[in-house]
C-alpha beads as a LAMMPS data file, in Angstrom:
LAMMPS data file: protein, C-alpha beads

120 atoms
119 bonds

1 atom types
1 bond types

-500.0 500.0 xlo xhi
-500.0 500.0 ylo yhi
-500.0 500.0 zlo zhi

Masses

1 110.0

Atoms # bond

1 1 1 183.647 -181.657 -328.565
2 1 1 180.588 -180.084 -330.052
3 1 1 179.968 -176.904 -332.265
4 1 1 178.671 -175.472 -328.730
5 1 1 181.387 -175.738 -326.704
6 1 1 184.197 -174.034 -328.987
7 1 1 185.877 -171.440 -326.853
8 1 1 188.446 -170.760 -329.334
9 1 1 188.829 -170.998 -333.322
10 1 1 191.647 -171.534 -335.769
11 1 1 192.868 -169.103 -338.366
12 1 1 194.123 -171.203 -341.247
13 1 1 196.366 -168.807 -343.093
14 1 1 197.422 -169.072 -347.432
15 1 1 200.992 -170.566 -346.288
16 1 1 199.215 -173.334 -344.307
17 1 1 199.893 -172.220 -340.813
18 1 1 197.062 -171.695 -338.064
19 1 1 196.766 -169.256 -335.732
20 1 1 193.803 -168.563 -333.018
21 1 1 191.060 -166.617 -333.737
22 1 1 188.390 -164.518 -331.750
23 1 1 186.004 -166.686 -329.639
24 1 1 182.724 -167.533 -331.052
25 1 1 184.385 -167.973 -334.371
26 1 1 185.189 -171.590 -336.137
27 1 1 187.491 -170.751 -338.434
28 1 1 188.342 -168.598 -340.929
29 1 1 189.771 -169.373 -344.232
30 1 1 192.338 -166.729 -345.571
31 1 1 193.028 -166.883 -348.896
32 1 1 195.000 -163.967 -351.206
33 1 1 191.336 -162.187 -352.284
34 1 1 188.910 -163.520 -349.667
35 1 1 188.213 -164.153 -346.202
36 1 1 185.627 -166.627 -345.548
37 1 1 184.058 -166.817 -342.088
38 1 1 182.184 -169.804 -340.523
39 1 1 179.801 -169.062 -337.408
40 1 1 179.559 -171.485 -334.697
41 1 1 176.113 -172.913 -333.786
42 1 1 174.337 -170.187 -336.043
43 1 1 174.172 -172.393 -338.959
44 1 1 172.319 -175.506 -339.542
45 1 1 173.402 -178.135 -342.555
46 1 1 170.418 -179.650 -344.640
47 1 1 170.720 -181.740 -347.372
48 1 1 168.265 -180.518 -350.633
49 1 1 167.197 -182.698 -353.626
50 1 1 167.519 -180.788 -356.439
51 1 1 167.139 -181.743 -360.098
52 1 1 170.376 -181.072 -361.780
53 1 1 169.548 -178.980 -364.495
54 1 1 168.332 -176.535 -361.852
55 1 1 171.238 -176.947 -359.973
56 1 1 173.890 -176.232 -362.849
57 1 1 171.873 -172.941 -363.307
58 1 1 171.981 -171.945 -359.487
59 1 1 175.876 -172.720 -359.619
60 1 1 176.130 -170.596 -362.268
61 1 1 174.338 -167.877 -360.779
62 1 1 176.311 -168.248 -357.675
63 1 1 179.271 -167.921 -359.695
64 1 1 177.929 -164.904 -361.742
65 1 1 177.311 -163.137 -358.267
66 1 1 180.454 -163.912 -356.735
67 1 1 178.550 -166.060 -354.082
68 1 1 177.870 -169.820 -352.866
69 1 1 174.967 -171.532 -353.824
70 1 1 174.573 -171.864 -349.699
71 1 1 174.281 -167.842 -349.482
72 1 1 171.635 -167.905 -352.669
73 1 1 169.517 -170.412 -350.838
74 1 1 169.732 -168.470 -347.343
75 1 1 168.774 -165.411 -348.815
76 1 1 165.988 -167.449 -350.758
77 1 1 164.649 -169.049 -347.530
78 1 1 164.604 -166.138 -345.506
79 1 1 163.087 -163.886 -348.180
80 1 1 160.448 -166.566 -347.927
81 1 1 160.134 -166.725 -344.373
82 1 1 160.009 -163.318 -344.218
83 1 1 157.185 -163.033 -346.623
84 1 1 154.945 -165.614 -344.677
85 1 1 155.805 -164.050 -341.293
86 1 1 154.550 -160.322 -342.969
87 1 1 151.158 -162.308 -344.365
88 1 1 150.651 -163.615 -341.337
89 1 1 150.776 -160.507 -339.183
90 1 1 148.398 -158.886 -342.039
91 1 1 145.997 -161.410 -341.773
92 1 1 145.732 -161.219 -338.093
93 1 1 145.285 -157.547 -338.537
94 1 1 142.824 -157.816 -340.613
95 1 1 140.962 -160.687 -338.731
96 1 1 140.961 -158.227 -335.621
97 1 1 139.683 -155.207 -337.420
98 1 1 136.726 -157.237 -338.599
99 1 1 135.684 -158.656 -334.963
100 1 1 136.144 -155.008 -333.457
101 1 1 134.371 -153.462 -336.708
102 1 1 132.609 -150.323 -336.739
103 1 1 128.752 -150.174 -335.652
104 1 1 126.792 -149.300 -338.610
105 1 1 123.799 -148.228 -336.086
106 1 1 121.802 -151.667 -337.044
107 1 1 122.447 -153.219 -334.008
108 1 1 123.432 -156.906 -336.155
109 1 1 120.053 -156.662 -337.744
110 1 1 119.106 -155.178 -340.948
111 1 1 116.415 -152.449 -341.442
112 1 1 115.464 -153.395 -344.685
113 1 1 114.129 -156.076 -346.678
114 1 1 115.115 -157.530 -349.747
115 1 1 112.184 -156.903 -351.769
116 1 1 113.021 -153.393 -350.814
117 1 1 116.616 -153.506 -352.120
118 1 1 115.610 -155.076 -355.363
119 1 1 112.755 -152.298 -355.944
120 1 1 113.026 -151.344 -359.151

Bonds

1 1 1 2
2 1 2 3
3 1 3 4
4 1 4 5
5 1 5 6
6 1 6 7
7 1 7 8
8 1 8 9
9 1 9 10
10 1 10 11
11 1 11 12
12 1 12 13
13 1 13 14
14 1 14 15
15 1 15 16
16 1 16 17
17 1 17 18
18 1 18 19
19 1 19 20
20 1 20 21
21 1 21 22
22 1 22 23
23 1 23 24
24 1 24 25
25 1 25 26
26 1 26 27
27 1 27 28
28 1 28 29
29 1 29 30
30 1 30 31
31 1 31 32
32 1 32 33
33 1 33 34
34 1 34 35
35 1 35 36
36 1 36 37
37 1 37 38
38 1 38 39
39 1 39 40
40 1 40 41
41 1 41 42
42 1 42 43
43 1 43 44
44 1 44 45
45 1 45 46
46 1 46 47
47 1 47 48
48 1 48 49
49 1 49 50
50 1 50 51
51 1 51 52
52 1 52 53
53 1 53 54
54 1 54 55
55 1 55 56
56 1 56 57
57 1 57 58
58 1 58 59
59 1 59 60
60 1 60 61
61 1 61 62
62 1 62 63
63 1 63 64
64 1 64 65
65 1 65 66
66 1 66 67
67 1 67 68
68 1 68 69
69 1 69 70
70 1 70 71
71 1 71 72
72 1 72 73
73 1 73 74
74 1 74 75
75 1 75 76
76 1 76 77
77 1 77 78
78 1 78 79
79 1 79 80
80 1 80 81
81 1 81 82
82 1 82 83
83 1 83 84
84 1 84 85
85 1 85 86
86 1 86 87
87 1 87 88
88 1 88 89
89 1 89 90
90 1 90 91
91 1 91 92
92 1 92 93
93 1 93 94
94 1 94 95
95 1 95 96
96 1 96 97
97 1 97 98
98 1 98 99
99 1 99 100
100 1 100 101
101 1 101 102
102 1 102 103
103 1 103 104
104 1 104 105
105 1 105 106
106 1 106 107
107 1 107 108
108 1 108 109
109 1 109 110
110 1 110 111
111 1 111 112
112 1 112 113
113 1 113 114
114 1 114 115
115 1 115 116
116 1 116 117
117 1 117 118
118 1 118 119
119 1 119 120
């Protein structure tokens, strides 16, 4: 059974028992202090290769923020993709503005010569 065909989910309780959860949820792991929710079909696993020192520092950062390395990576990648989208949109808007620039009354030909511009 693939992830897309899951019709119900299990709730895994701290006492080890299982119960049905809402449709669309893969599973919920309940502990005394926290509930972790995993959505079906919305996340894709990837493999990253990072230097050990970087991974050690990221794990410490995740622990300090009470989150996971995956959540930190999701946030960082989302910010990167959003910044790229904003840049692309601004670039397209700027190029369109240059193509439809207002006429300066010269009809695309200068009415002056180089020597006139550089007279002293």
